[in-house]
MARBA-3410 file (N, C-alpha, C, O; in Angstrom, 1 decimal):
178
-52.6,-31.9,3.7,-51.6,-31.4,2.3,-50.6,-32.7,2.9,-50.3,-33.0,4.1 ~ -50.2,-33.3,1.9,-49.2,-34.3,1.7,-47.6,-34.2,2.1,-46.8,-33.2,2.4 ~ -47.4,-35.2,2.1,-45.7,-34.7,3.3,-44.8,-34.0,2.4,-44.0,-33.2,2.7 ~ -45.1,-34.6,0.8,-44.3,-34.1,-0.4,-44.8,-32.5,-0.2,-43.8,-31.7,-0.2 ~ -45.7,-32.0,-0.2,-46.2,-30.4,-0.2,-45.9,-29.5,0.8,-45.8,-28.3,0.6
-45.6,-30.4,2.3,-45.0,-29.7,3.1,-43.8,-29.4,3.0,-43.4,-28.2,3.0 ~ -42.9,-30.7,2.6,-41.0,-30.6,2.4,-41.0,-29.5,1.2,-40.3,-28.5,1.6 ~ -41.5,-29.2,0.0,-41.6,-28.3,-0.7,-41.8,-26.9,-0.3,-41.3,-25.9,-0.8 ~ -42.8,-27.0,0.7,-43.4,-24.9,1.2,-42.0,-25.0,2.0,-41.2,-24.1,1.8 ~ -41.5,-25.9,3.0,-40.4,-25.7,4.0,-39.1,-25.0,3.2,-38.6,-24.0,3.7
-38.6,-25.8,1.9,-37.8,-25.8,1.1,-37.7,-24.2,0.8,-36.7,-23.5,1.0 ~ -39.1,-24.0,0.3,-39.5,-22.8,-0.5,-38.7,-21.3,0.5,-38.1,-20.3,0.2 ~ -39.2,-21.9,1.6,-39.4,-20.4,2.7,-38.1,-20.2,3.2,-37.6,-19.1,3.3 ~ -37.4,-21.4,3.6,-36.3,-21.6,4.0,-35.1,-20.9,2.7,-34.1,-20.2,3.0 ~ -35.3,-21.3,1.5,-34.9,-20.6,0.2,-34.5,-19.2,0.5,-33.4,-18.8,0.8
-36.1,-18.4,0.4,-36.5,-17.2,0.6,-35.8,-16.3,1.6,-35.4,-15.2,1.3 ~ -35.8,-16.9,3.1,-35.3,-16.5,4.0,-33.7,-16.6,4.2,-33.1,-15.8,4.9 ~ -32.8,-17.9,3.2,-31.7,-17.3,3.7,-31.3,-16.5,2.2,-30.2,-15.9,2.2 ~ -32.1,-16.4,1.1,-31.8,-15.5,0.2,-31.4,-14.0,0.4,-30.5,-13.4,0.1 ~ -33.1,-13.8,1.3,-32.9,-12.4,2.1,-32.1,-11.7,2.9,-32.1,-10.5,3.0
-31.2,-12.7,3.8,-30.6,-12.6,4.7,-29.1,-12.5,3.9,-28.2,-11.8,4.3 ~ -29.0,-13.4,2.8,-27.6,-12.5,2.2,-27.2,-11.4,1.5,-26.1,-10.9,1.3 ~ -28.7,-10.8,0.9,-29.2,-9.8,0.2,-28.8,-8.7,0.7,-28.1,-7.8,0.2 ~ -29.5,-8.8,2.3,-29.4,-7.5,3.1,-27.7,-7.7,3.6,-27.0,-6.7,3.8 ~ -27.4,-8.7,3.8,-26.0,-8.5,4.0,-24.9,-8.0,2.9,-23.9,-7.3,3.2
-25.1,-8.4,1.7,-24.4,-8.1,1.0,-24.5,-6.4,0.7,-23.5,-5.6,0.5 ~ -25.8,-6.1,0.6,-25.9,-4.5,0.8,-25.1,-3.8,1.8,-24.4,-2.8,1.6 ~ -25.4,-4.5,3.4,-25.1,-3.6,4.4,-23.5,-3.3,4.3,-22.9,-2.3,4.8 ~ -22.8,-4.5,3.5,-21.5,-4.6,3.5,-21.0,-3.3,2.6,-20.1,-2.6,2.9 ~ -22.0,-3.3,1.3,-21.7,-2.2,0.5,-21.9,-0.8,0.9,-21.0,0.0,0.8
-23.0,-0.5,1.4,-23.3,0.6,2.4,-22.2,1.2,3.3,-21.6,2.3,3.1 ~ -21.9,0.2,4.5,-21.4,0.4,5.3,-19.6,0.5,5.5,-18.8,1.4,6.1 ~ -19.3,-0.6,4.6,-17.9,-0.5,4.5,-17.2,1.0,4.0,-17.8,1.9,3.4 ~ -15.9,1.1,4.6,-15.3,2.3,4.0,-14.8,1.8,2.6,-14.7,0.6,2.4 ~ -14.3,3.0,1.3,-14.5,2.5,0.2,-12.4,1.9,0.2,-11.4,2.3,0.7
-12.7,0.6,-0.6,-11.2,0.1,-0.7,-10.2,0.7,-0.9,-9.1,0.3,-0.5 ~ -10.4,1.8,-1.6,-9.5,3.0,-1.8,-9.7,4.5,-1.5,-10.0,5.3,-2.4 ~ -9.5,5.0,-0.4,-9.7,6.2,0.0,-9.5,7.7,-0.4,-8.4,7.9,0.1 ~ -9.7,8.5,-1.0,-9.3,9.4,-1.5,-8.0,10.3,-0.5,-8.0,10.6,0.7 ~ -7.2,10.5,-1.3,-5.8,11.1,-0.8,-6.7,12.6,-0.6,-7.4,12.8,-1.6
-6.7,13.2,0.0,-7.6,14.4,0.6,-6.7,15.5,1.2,-6.8,16.7,1.2 ~ -5.7,14.8,1.9,-4.7,15.9,2.8,-3.4,16.0,2.1,-3.2,15.1,1.3 ~ -2.7,16.8,2.2,-1.7,17.4,1.4,-0.4,18.2,2.4,-0.6,19.2,3.1 ~ 0.6,17.4,2.3,1.7,18.2,3.2,2.8,18.4,2.1,3.2,17.5,1.3 ~ 3.4,20.0,2.2,4.5,20.5,0.9,5.2,20.9,1.9,4.9,21.5,2.9
6.7,20.2,1.2,7.7,20.6,2.2,9.0,19.9,1.7,9.0,19.1,0.7 ~ 10.2,20.2,2.5,11.1,19.2,2.1,11.7,18.1,2.8,11.6,18.0,4.0 ~ 12.5,17.3,2.0,12.9,16.0,2.5,14.3,16.2,3.4,15.4,16.4,3.0 ~ 13.8,16.0,4.9,15.2,16.3,5.6,15.7,14.9,6.0,16.9,14.7,6.3 ~ 14.8,13.9,5.8,15.5,12.6,6.3,14.6,11.6,5.2,13.4,11.7,5.0
15.7,10.6,4.6,15.1,9.0,4.3,15.7,7.9,5.2,16.9,7.6,4.8 ~ 15.2,7.3,6.2,15.0,6.5,7.2,15.2,5.3,6.3,15.8,4.5,6.9 ~ 15.0,5.0,5.2,15.2,3.7,4.4,14.4,3.8,3.0,13.9,4.9,2.8 ~ 14.1,2.7,2.0,13.8,2.8,1.1,12.1,3.0,1.3,11.5,3.0,0.2 ~ 11.4,3.0,2.1,9.9,3.0,2.1,9.6,4.3,3.2,8.4,4.6,3.4
10.9,5.1,4.0,10.1,6.0,5.2,10.9,7.2,5.1,12.1,7.0,5.3 ~ 10.6,8.4,4.9,11.2,9.7,5.0,10.6,10.3,6.1,9.6,9.9,6.7 ~ 11.3,11.7,6.4,11.1,12.5,7.5,10.8,14.0,6.4,11.7,14.3,5.6 ~ 9.7,14.7,6.3,9.2,15.6,5.5,9.1,16.9,6.6,8.5,16.9,7.7 ~ 10.2,18.1,6.0,9.8,19.0,7.0,8.4,19.9,6.3,8.3,19.9,5.1
7.6,20.4,7.0,6.3,21.4,6.7,6.4,22.8,6.1,6.0,23.6,7.0 ~ 6.7,23.3,5.0,6.9,24.3,4.5,6.2,25.3,5.5,6.8,26.1,6.2 ~ 4.9,25.1,5.5,3.8,26.1,6.4,4.2,26.2,8.1,4.3,27.2,8.8 ~ 4.2,25.0,8.6,4.2,24.9,9.7,5.8,24.8,10.7,6.2,25.2,11.8 ~ 6.1,24.4,9.8,7.4,23.9,10.1,8.0,22.8,10.9,9.3,22.7,11.0
7.1,22.0,11.3,6.8,20.7,11.5,7.1,19.4,10.9,6.8,19.2,9.7 ~ 7.6,18.4,11.6,8.1,17.4,10.6,7.4,16.5,10.7,6.8,16.3,11.7 ~ 7.3,15.6,9.7,6.2,14.1,9.8,7.0,13.4,9.3,7.8,13.8,8.4 ~ 6.8,12.2,9.8,7.3,10.6,9.4,6.3,9.9,8.3,5.2,9.4,8.5 ~ 7.2,10.2,7.2,5.9,9.6,5.9,6.5,8.1,5.8,7.7,7.8,5.7
5.3,7.1,5.8,5.8,5.8,5.2,4.9,6.0,3.2,3.9,6.6,2.8 ~ 6.1,5.2,2.7,5.4,5.6,1.4,4.2,4.4,1.3,4.4,3.2,1.5 ~ 3.1,4.8,0.9,1.6,4.3,0.6,2.4,3.1,-1.0,3.3,3.4,-1.7 ~ 1.6,2.1,-1.0,1.5,0.9,-2.1,2.9,-0.1,-1.8,2.7,-1.3,-1.9 ~ 3.8,0.3,-1.5,5.3,-0.2,-1.4,5.9,-0.8,0.2,5.3,-0.6,1.3
6.8,-1.3,0.0,7.5,-2.1,0.9,9.0,-2.4,0.7,9.3,-3.4,0.0 ~ 10.0,-1.6,1.0,11.0,-1.7,1.0,11.9,-2.5,1.6,11.7,-2.7,2.8 ~ 13.0,-3.2,0.9,14.1,-4.4,1.9,14.2,-3.4,2.9,14.3,-2.3,2.6 ~ 14.2,-4.0,4.3,14.7,-3.5,5.4,16.3,-2.9,5.6,17.1,-3.4,4.8 ~ 16.7,-2.4,6.2,18.1,-1.6,6.2,19.2,-2.7,6.3,20.3,-2.5,5.8
19.0,-3.7,7.0,20.1,-4.8,7.3,19.7,-6.2,6.7,20.2,-7.2,7.1 ~ 18.5,-6.2,5.6,17.9,-6.9,4.5,19.4,-6.8,3.2,20.1,-5.8,3.0 ~ 19.5,-7.9,2.5,19.8,-7.6,1.1,19.4,-6.7,0.3,18.1,-6.6,0.1 ~ 20.2,-6.1,-0.3,19.5,-4.8,-0.9,18.7,-3.9,-0.2,17.8,-3.3,-0.8 ~ 19.0,-3.7,1.0,18.5,-2.6,1.4,19.0,-1.3,1.8,18.4,-0.3,2.1
20.5,-1.4,1.8,21.4,-0.5,1.3,20.9,0.4,0.2,20.1,1.4,0.4 ~ 21.4,0.0,-1.0,20.8,0.3,-2.1,19.4,0.7,-2.1,19.2,1.8,-2.7 ~ 18.3,0.2,-1.6,17.2,0.7,-2.0,17.2,2.0,-1.1,16.7,3.0,-1.6 ~ 17.7,2.0,0.0,17.7,3.6,0.6,18.4,4.6,0.1,17.9,5.7,-0.1 ~ 19.8,4.2,-0.2,20.9,5.2,-1.4,19.8,5.5,-2.8,19.9,6.6,-3.3
19.0,4.8,-3.2,18.2,5.4,-4.4,17.4,6.0,-3.9,17.2,6.8,-4.8 ~ 16.6,6.2,-3.0,15.7,6.9,-2.5,16.7,8.5,-2.3,16.6,9.6,-2.8 ~ 17.7,8.1,-1.3,18.2,9.3,-1.0,18.8,10.0,-2.0,18.9,11.2,-1.8 ~ 19.3,9.5,-3.0,19.7,10.4,-4.5,18.1,11.4,-5.0,18.2,12.6,-5.2 ~ 17.1,10.8,-5.2,16.1,10.8,-5.5,15.7,12.2,-5.3,15.7,13.2,-6.1
15.3,12.1,-3.7,14.5,12.9,-2.7,15.0,13.8,-1.9,14.5,14.9,-1.6 ~ 16.3,13.3,-1.5,16.7,14.1,0.0,17.3,15.2,-0.7,18.0,15.5,-1.7 ~ 16.7,15.9,0.6,16.8,17.6,0.5,16.1,18.1,-0.6,16.5,19.0,-1.3 ~ 15.0,17.6,-1.0,14.0,18.2,-2.2,12.9,18.5,-1.7,12.5,18.2,-0.7 ~ 12.3,19.3,-2.5,10.8,19.8,-2.4,9.7,18.6,-2.7,9.6,17.9,-3.7
8.9,18.7,-1.7,8.1,17.2,-2.0,6.8,18.0,-2.2,6.9,19.2,-2.1 ~ 5.5,17.1,-2.5,4.1,17.0,-1.8,3.8,15.8,-1.3,4.1,14.8,-1.9 ~ 3.2,15.7,-0.1,2.7,14.1,0.2,1.2,14.3,-0.1,0.6,15.4,0.0 ~ 0.6,13.2,-0.5,-0.6,13.3,-0.4,-1.4,12.1,0.3,-1.2,10.9,-0.1 ~ -2.4,12.3,1.5,-2.6,11.3,2.2,-3.6,11.7,2.8,-4.0,12.8,3.1
-4.3,10.2,3.2,-5.4,10.5,4.3,-5.7,9.9,5.1,-6.9,9.7,5.5 ~ -4.3,9.2,5.8,-4.3,8.6,7.2,-3.4,8.3,7.6,-2.5,8.1,6.8 ~ -3.2,8.2,9.1,-2.1,7.9,9.6,-1.8,6.2,9.9,-2.8,5.5,10.3 ~ -0.5,5.4,9.7,-0.5,3.9,10.2,-0.7,3.8,12.0,-1.0,4.7,12.7 ~ -0.5,2.8,12.3,-0.5,2.4,13.6,0.5,3.2,14.5,0.2,3.7,15.6
1.7,3.2,13.8,2.9,3.8,14.3,2.7,5.3,14.4,3.5,5.9,15.2 ~ 1.7,6.1,13.7,1.5,7.4,13.8,2.0,8.0,12.6,1.9,9.2,12.6 ~ 2.6,7.3,11.5,3.4,7.7,10.9,2.2,8.2,9.5,1.2,7.6,9.5 ~ 2.5,9.1,8.7,1.7,9.7,7.5,1.6,8.2,6.3,2.7,7.8,5.9 ~ 0.6,7.7,5.8,0.8,7.1,5.0,0.4,7.7,3.7,-0.8,8.0,3.5
1.4,7.8,2.6,0.8,8.9,1.8,1.6,8.6,0.5,2.3,7.6,0.5 ~ 1.7,9.4,-0.9,2.1,9.2,-1.9,2.9,10.7,-2.2,2.7,11.9,-2.1 ~ 3.8,10.0,-2.5,5.2,11.1,-2.2,5.0,11.6,-4.1,4.5,11.0,-5.0 ~ 5.5,12.9,-3.9,5.5,13.4,-5.5,6.7,14.3,-5.4,6.8,14.6,-4.2 ~ 7.4,14.9,-6.1,8.4,15.2,-6.9,8.2,16.3,-8.5,8.3,16.1,-9.7
8.0,17.2,-7.7,7.5,18.0,-9.1,6.1,16.7,-9.7,5.2,16.4,-8.8 ~ 6.1,16.3,-10.7,4.9,15.4,-11.1,5.4,13.7,-11.2,5.0,12.9,-12.0 ~ 6.2,13.5,-10.3,6.6,12.2,-10.5,6.3,11.6,-9.1,6.5,12.3,-8.1 ~ 5.8,10.2,-9.2,5.4,9.6,-8.1,6.5,8.5,-7.8,7.0,7.6,-8.5 ~ 6.7,9.0,-6.5,8.1,8.6,-6.2,7.7,7.0,-5.6,8.5,6.1,-5.5
6.4,6.7,-5.2,6.3,5.7,-4.5,6.4,4.7,-5.8,6.9,3.6,-5.7 ~ 5.7,5.2,-7.0,5.8,4.3,-8.3,7.3,4.0,-8.7,8.0,3.0,-8.9 ~ 7.4,5.1,-8.7,9.1,5.0,-9.3,10.2,3.9,-8.7,11.1,3.3,-9.4 ~ 10.0,3.9,-7.2,10.8,3.2,-6.3,10.2,1.6,-6.6,11.2,0.8,-6.4 ~ 9.1,0.9,-7.0,8.8,-0.3,-7.3,9.0,-0.3,-9.1,9.3,-1.5,-9.6
8.9,0.5,-9.9,9.0,0.4,-11.4,10.7,0.6,-11.3,11.1,0.9,-12.4 ~ 11.6,0.6,-10.4,12.9,0.5,-10.8,13.7,-0.7,-10.2,14.8,-0.9,-10.4 ~ 12.8,-1.5,-9.3,12.8,-2.7,-8.6,13.9,-2.3,-7.3,15.0,-3.0,-7.0 ~ 13.3,-0.9,-6.6,13.9,-0.9,-5.2,13.4,-1.2,-4.3,13.9,-1.5,-3.2 ~ 11.7,-1.2,-4.9,10.5,-1.9,-3.5,10.0,-2.9,-4.4,10.0,-3.2,-5.6
9.5,-3.4,-3.3,7.6,-4.3,-4.2,6.4,-3.7,-3.8,6.2,-3.1,-2.8 ~ 5.8,-4.0,-4.7,4.3,-3.8,-4.5,4.0,-4.4,-3.1,4.4,-5.5,-2.8 ~ 3.3,-3.8,-2.3,3.1,-4.3,-0.9,1.8,-4.5,-1.1,1.0,-3.7,-0.6 ~ 1.3,-5.6,-1.8,0.0,-6.0,-2.1,-1.0,-6.5,-0.8,-2.1,-7.0,-1.0 ~ -0.3,-6.3,0.5,-1.0,-7.1,1.7,-1.9,-5.7,1.8,-3.0,-5.6,2.4
-1.2,-4.5,1.3,-2.2,-3.7,1.8,-2.8,-2.5,0.6,-3.4,-1.5,0.8 ~ -2.5,-3.0,-0.7,-2.2,-2.1,-1.7,-2.9,-3.1,-2.8,-2.6,-4.3,-2.7 ~ -4.0,-2.6,-3.9,-4.3,-3.2,-4.9,-4.2,-2.5,-6.2,-4.7,-2.9,-7.3 ~ -3.7,-1.4,-5.9,-3.5,-1.0,-7.1,-2.6,-1.6,-8.5,-1.5,-2.0,-8.5 ~ -3.7,-1.6,-9.8,-3.0,-2.7,-10.7,-1.9,-1.8,-11.2,-1.3,-2.4,-12.1
-1.3,-0.3,-11.0,-0.2,0.4,-11.6,1.1,-0.1,-10.6,2.2,-0.2,-11.1 ~ 1.0,-0.3,-9.4,2.2,-0.8,-8.8,2.1,-2.5,-9.0,3.0,-3.2,-8.7 ~ 1.0,-3.0,-9.5,1.3,-4.3,-9.4,2.1,-4.6,-11.3,2.9,-5.4,-11.7 ~ 1.5,-3.7,-11.7,2.4,-4.1,-13.7,4.1,-3.1,-13.6,5.0,-3.2,-14.5 ~ 4.1,-2.3,-12.4,5.2,-1.8,-12.3,6.3,-2.5,-11.7,7.5,-2.2,-11.9
5.8,-3.4,-10.8,6.7,-4.8,-10.3,6.6,-5.7,-11.2,7.5,-6.5,-11.0 ~ 5.8,-6.0,-12.1,6.0,-7.0,-13.4,7.0,-6.7,-14.1,7.9,-7.6,-14.3 ~ 7.0,-5.2,-14.7,8.1,-4.6,-15.4,9.4,-4.4,-14.6,10.4,-4.3,-15.3 ~ 9.5,-4.4,-13.7,10.7,-4.8,-13.3,11.2,-5.7,-12.8,12.3,-5.4,-12.1 ~ 10.7,-6.9,-12.8,11.1,-8.4,-12.6,11.6,-8.6,-13.6,12.8,-8.7,-13.8
10.5,-8.8,-15.0,11.0,-8.5,-16.3,12.4,-8.2,-17.0,13.2,-8.9,-17.7 ~ 12.4,-6.8,-16.3,13.9,-6.1,-17.0,15.1,-6.5,-16.1,16.2,-6.1,-16.5 ~ 14.8,-7.2,-14.8,15.6,-7.7,-13.6,16.4,-6.4,-12.9,17.5,-6.5,-12.3 ~ 15.7,-5.3,-12.9,16.2,-4.2,-12.3,16.2,-4.1,-10.8,15.3,-4.7,-10.1 ~ 17.3,-3.1,-10.1,17.5,-3.3,-8.7,17.2,-4.8,-8.1,17.8,-5.7,-8.7
16.6,-5.1,-7.2,16.4,-6.2,-6.3,16.3,-7.5,-7.4,16.7,-8.6,-7.2 ~ 15.7,-7.1,-8.2,15.1,-8.4,-9.1,16.3,-8.9,-9.5,16.2,-10.1,-10.0 ~ 17.7,-8.3,-9.6,18.5,-8.7,-10.3,19.0,-10.1,-9.5,19.8,-10.9,-10.0 ~ 18.5,-10.4,-8.3,18.8,-11.5,-7.8,17.7,-12.6,-8.1,16.5,-12.4,-8.3 ~ 18.3,-14.0,-8.1,16.7,-15.0,-8.6,15.7,-15.2,-7.9,14.6,-15.5,-8.2
16.2,-14.8,-6.4,15.2,-15.0,-5.5,15.2,-14.1,-4.5,15.9,-14.3,-3.5 ~ 14.3,-12.8,-4.7,14.9,-11.8,-3.3,13.8,-12.3,-2.3,12.8,-12.8,-2.6 ~ 14.3,-12.0,-1.0,13.0,-12.2,-0.3,12.5,-10.9,0.0,13.1,-9.9,0.2 ~ 11.3,-11.1,0.1,10.4,-9.8,0.4,10.6,-9.2,1.7,10.9,-10.1,2.5 ~ 10.5,-8.1,2.2,10.6,-7.9,3.7,10.1,-8.4,4.7,10.7,-8.9,5.6
8.3,-8.4,4.3,7.7,-8.9,5.0,7.9,-10.6,5.4,7.6,-11.0,6.6 ~ 8.3,-11.3,4.6,9.0,-12.6,4.9,10.4,-12.5,5.8,10.5,-13.4,6.7 ~ 11.4,-11.5,5.5,12.5,-11.2,5.9,12.3,-10.8,7.4,12.7,-11.4,8.4 ~ 11.6,-9.8,7.5,10.7,-9.4,9.1,10.4,-10.7,9.8,11.1,-11.2,10.7 ~ 9.6,-11.1,9.5,9.1,-12.5,10.4,9.9,-13.7,10.5,9.7,-14.6,11.3
11.2,-13.4,9.4,12.3,-14.6,10.1,13.1,-14.0,11.1,13.9,-14.7,11.7 ~ 13.1,-12.5,11.5,14.1,-12.0,12.2,13.4,-11.5,12.8,13.4,-10.4,12.2 ~ 12.4,-11.5,14.0,11.5,-11.2,15.2,12.5,-11.5,16.0,12.4,-11.4,17.2
END
């Protein structure tokens, strides 16, 4: 057998080996990874007893009377001491404080808060906060197209925090104020 023939066989064998490993990796990642957007299959219904800030509330469960701290999914609102923080909190208070809401969720965050979508009647409050410029779409943790479009619309119409030429996202503000 010639050196060229041996070299070609070597290349071909390695190509198939790499291809097979790559294919198996992709297949295993597909089947073993959790879905990118898990279904929100758990529900809390109750009254909003506290609005902590523009993306965190406390809901008293109508059935158990237990209070749950809820972190609004898909969004990040300005911190309380940050520019527009008080306005963001005030907007959420005006919209849902004392009202009956439904929270759809599937998990807790590292602080043991329920990560959920808050609905008041048929209105998605999380989306409303972004669409009205009271919060950012939290793209680091959400790939929702609806929230991206809502943020773009709020920017374009210069609603809420977007009246500022260069609003500081909360994740950058937190990093600078550790």
